[in-house]
C-alpha positions as CSV (number, residue, x, y, z in Angstrom):
1,M,-16.9,-95.4,8.4
2,Q,-14.7,-97.6,10.6
3,L,-14.7,-98.5,14.2
4,E,-12.0,-100.3,16.2
5,N,-12.8,-101.9,19.5
6,S,-10.9,-104.3,21.9
7,F,-11.8,-105.8,25.3
8,T,-10.4,-108.4,27.6
9,V,-12.3,-111.5,28.8
10,G,-11.4,-113.7,31.7
11,A,-11.7,-116.9,29.8
12,P,-9.6,-119.1,27.4
13,P,-9.4,-117.8,23.8
14,E,-11.0,-121.0,22.4
15,R,-14.0,-120.6,24.6
16,V,-14.4,-116.9,23.7
17,F,-14.0,-117.6,20.0
18,A,-16.7,-120.3,20.1
19,Y,-19.0,-117.9,21.9
20,L,-18.5,-115.2,19.3
21,L,-19.5,-117.7,16.6
22,D,-22.7,-118.8,18.4
23,V,-25.3,-116.5,16.9
24,N,-28.0,-117.7,19.3
25,K,-25.9,-116.4,22.2
26,V,-24.4,-113.3,20.6
27,V,-27.7,-111.9,19.2
28,G,-28.9,-111.2,22.8
29,C,-25.8,-108.9,23.2
30,V,-26.6,-106.7,20.1
31,P,-28.8,-103.8,21.2
32,G,-32.2,-103.9,19.5
33,A,-31.4,-107.1,17.6
34,E,-33.7,-110.1,17.1
35,L,-32.9,-113.4,15.4
36,S,-35.5,-114.4,12.8
37,E,-34.0,-117.5,11.1
38,V,-30.9,-119.6,11.1
39,V,-30.5,-120.5,7.4
40,D,-27.4,-122.6,8.0
41,P,-24.4,-122.7,10.5
42,T,-22.9,-119.6,8.9
43,T,-25.9,-117.7,7.6
44,F,-28.8,-116.1,9.5
45,K,-31.5,-113.6,9.1
46,G,-32.7,-111.0,11.7
47,K,-33.9,-107.6,12.6
48,V,-32.2,-104.6,14.3
49,K,-34.1,-101.6,15.7
50,V,-32.3,-98.3,16.6
51,K,-33.7,-95.0,17.8
52,V,-31.8,-91.9,16.4
53,G,-33.3,-88.6,17.5
54,P,-37.1,-88.7,16.9
55,I,-36.8,-91.5,14.4
56,T,-36.9,-95.2,15.2
57,V,-35.5,-97.3,12.4
58,A,-35.8,-101.0,12.0
59,Y,-33.7,-103.0,9.6
60,S,-34.3,-106.5,8.3
61,G,-31.5,-108.4,6.7
62,T,-29.0,-111.2,6.4
63,A,-25.6,-111.8,7.9
64,R,-23.1,-114.5,7.3
65,I,-19.8,-115.6,8.9
66,A,-17.1,-115.6,6.3
67,D,-13.3,-116.2,6.2
68,R,-13.4,-118.3,9.4
69,N,-10.0,-119.4,10.6
70,D,-10.1,-121.6,13.7
71,S,-6.4,-121.9,14.2
72,A,-5.9,-118.1,14.1
73,R,-9.2,-117.6,16.0
74,S,-10.4,-115.0,13.5
75,A,-13.6,-114.6,11.4
76,T,-15.3,-112.0,9.3
77,L,-19.0,-111.1,9.8
78,E,-20.7,-109.6,6.8
79,A,-24.2,-108.1,7.2
80,E,-26.6,-106.1,5.1
81,G,-30.2,-105.0,5.6
82,R,-32.9,-102.6,4.5
83,E,-35.4,-100.5,6.4
84,T,-38.6,-102.2,7.0
85,T,-40.6,-99.0,6.5
86,G,-38.4,-97.0,4.2
87,P,-35.9,-96.9,1.4
88,G,-32.8,-96.8,3.7
89,S,-30.2,-99.5,4.0
90,A,-27.2,-100.5,6.1
91,R,-24.1,-102.6,5.4
92,A,-21.4,-103.7,7.7
93,K,-18.3,-105.9,7.7
94,A,-16.6,-106.8,11.0
95,L,-13.3,-108.7,11.5
96,M,-13.1,-110.4,14.8
97,T,-9.9,-111.9,16.3
98,V,-9.3,-113.5,19.7
99,E,-5.8,-113.6,21.2
100,A,-4.5,-115.2,24.3
101,D,-3.8,-112.7,27.1
102,G,-2.3,-114.3,30.1
103,A,-4.9,-116.5,31.6
104,G,-7.6,-114.8,29.6
105,S,-8.2,-113.4,26.1
106,T,-8.3,-110.1,24.2
107,V,-11.0,-109.6,21.6
108,K,-10.4,-107.2,18.7
109,I,-13.2,-106.1,16.4
110,V,-12.7,-103.8,13.4
111,T,-16.0,-102.8,11.8
112,D,-16.5,-101.0,8.4
113,Y,-20.0,-99.9,7.9
114,S,-22.2,-97.6,5.8
115,V,-25.7,-96.3,6.3
116,A,-28.1,-94.7,3.8
117,G,-31.6,-93.3,4.3
118,R,-33.3,-91.3,7.1
119,V,-30.7,-91.9,9.8
120,A,-27.9,-90.6,7.6
121,Q,-29.3,-87.0,7.9
122,F,-28.0,-86.8,11.5
123,G,-24.5,-86.7,10.2
124,R,-21.3,-88.7,10.7
125,G,-20.7,-87.6,14.3
126,V,-24.0,-88.9,15.6
127,M,-23.8,-92.1,13.5
128,E,-20.2,-92.8,14.8
129,D,-21.3,-92.3,18.4
130,V,-24.4,-94.5,18.0
131,S,-22.3,-97.3,16.3
132,R,-19.6,-97.0,19.0
133,R,-22.2,-97.3,21.8
134,I,-23.7,-100.4,20.1
135,V,-20.3,-102.1,19.8
136,N,-19.3,-101.1,23.4
137,D,-22.6,-102.4,24.9
138,M,-22.2,-105.6,22.9
139,A,-18.6,-106.1,24.1
140,A,-19.6,-105.6,27.7
141,C,-22.5,-108.1,27.4
142,I,-20.3,-110.8,25.7
143,K,-17.6,-110.3,28.4
144,A,-20.2,-110.7,31.2
145,N,-21.8,-113.8,29.8
146,V,-18.5,-115.6,28.9
147,E,-17.0,-114.9,32.3
148,A,-20.2,-115.9,34.1
149,A,-20.1,-119.3,32.4
150,E,-16.5,-120.0,33.5
151,P,-16.2,-122.7,36.1
152,R,-15.1,-121.5,39.6
153,S,-12.7,-123.4,41.8
154,G,-14.1,-124.4,45.2
155,G,-12.9,-123.1,48.5
156,G,-11.9,-126.4,50.2
157,D,-10.8,-130.0,49.7
158,G,-13.2,-131.9,52.0
159,P,-16.4,-133.8,51.2
160,E,-18.5,-130.8,51.9
161,T,-16.9,-129.0,49.0
162,A,-17.6,-131.9,46.7
163,T,-21.2,-132.0,47.8
164,A,-21.6,-128.3,47.2
165,A,-20.3,-128.7,43.6
166,G,-22.8,-131.5,42.9
167,P,-26.5,-131.4,42.0
168,T,-27.4,-129.1,44.9
169,S,-25.1,-126.3,43.6
170,A,-26.7,-122.9,42.8
171,P,-28.1,-122.5,39.3
172,A,-26.1,-120.5,36.7
173,P,-27.0,-116.8,36.5
174,A,-29.3,-115.7,33.7
175,P,-27.5,-114.5,30.6
176,T,-26.9,-110.7,30.3
177,T,-28.7,-109.0,27.4
178,A,-28.1,-105.6,25.8
179,K,-30.7,-102.8,26.1
180,P,-31.9,-101.0,22.9
181,I,-29.9,-97.9,22.0
182,N,-31.5,-94.5,22.3
183,A,-29.4,-91.9,20.4
184,V,-31.2,-88.8,21.6
185,P,-28.7,-88.1,24.4
186,L,-25.8,-88.9,22.1
187,F,-27.2,-86.3,19.6
188,F,-27.2,-83.5,22.2
189,Q,-23.7,-84.6,23.4
190,V,-22.3,-84.3,19.8
191,L,-24.1,-80.9,19.4
192,W,-22.8,-79.5,22.6
193,S,-19.3,-80.7,21.8
194,G,-19.5,-78.9,18.5
195,I,-20.6,-75.7,20.1
196,R,-17.8,-75.9,22.7
197,R,-15.2,-76.4,19.9
198,L,-16.7,-73.5,17.9
199,F,-16.5,-71.0,20.7
200,G,-13.1,-72.4,21.9
201,A,-11.6,-71.8,18.5
202,K,-12.8,-68.2,18.6
203,A,-11.5,-67.5,22.1
């Protein structure tokens, strides 16, 4: 299965690309994810927990940053993991690119993924919706954190402005983090959509 996602960020592309490659920052934006170990600058281990219907599935695995191109601001993230309490597995490959967009940036993420095991029984429709929700929540979190870290210009030119920008300035806001995904509502949304299409076709 494949998902395509793009979003804009009010920050320079170099800053956005650097954020995307900082696993310690990005992991907080992946719903249900937890960083276990940084093996080296491009390889890390972690866990991801997702609730689909009545089942809560936890995966433990390894991800690595491959095919990094700083001049083109693109990189490929490859990840694979296995269920911690079952025979299921998951594999994903995401191509991330950052392009200049006026004074900001546009991030494009194309993800190919496959899932086997208990969660696969819910069907392609539910799995696509769950995956899309995860990517969308991650994108919103990354956008919020990068833009919050951008320096803001002051409102005046006098000494008072300089003082306000000094050690007495307000502390930076706490980073935004993504909440775990619960696929129960998504399951019923997909089911209801299927029922509507079924009766709509017969009308």
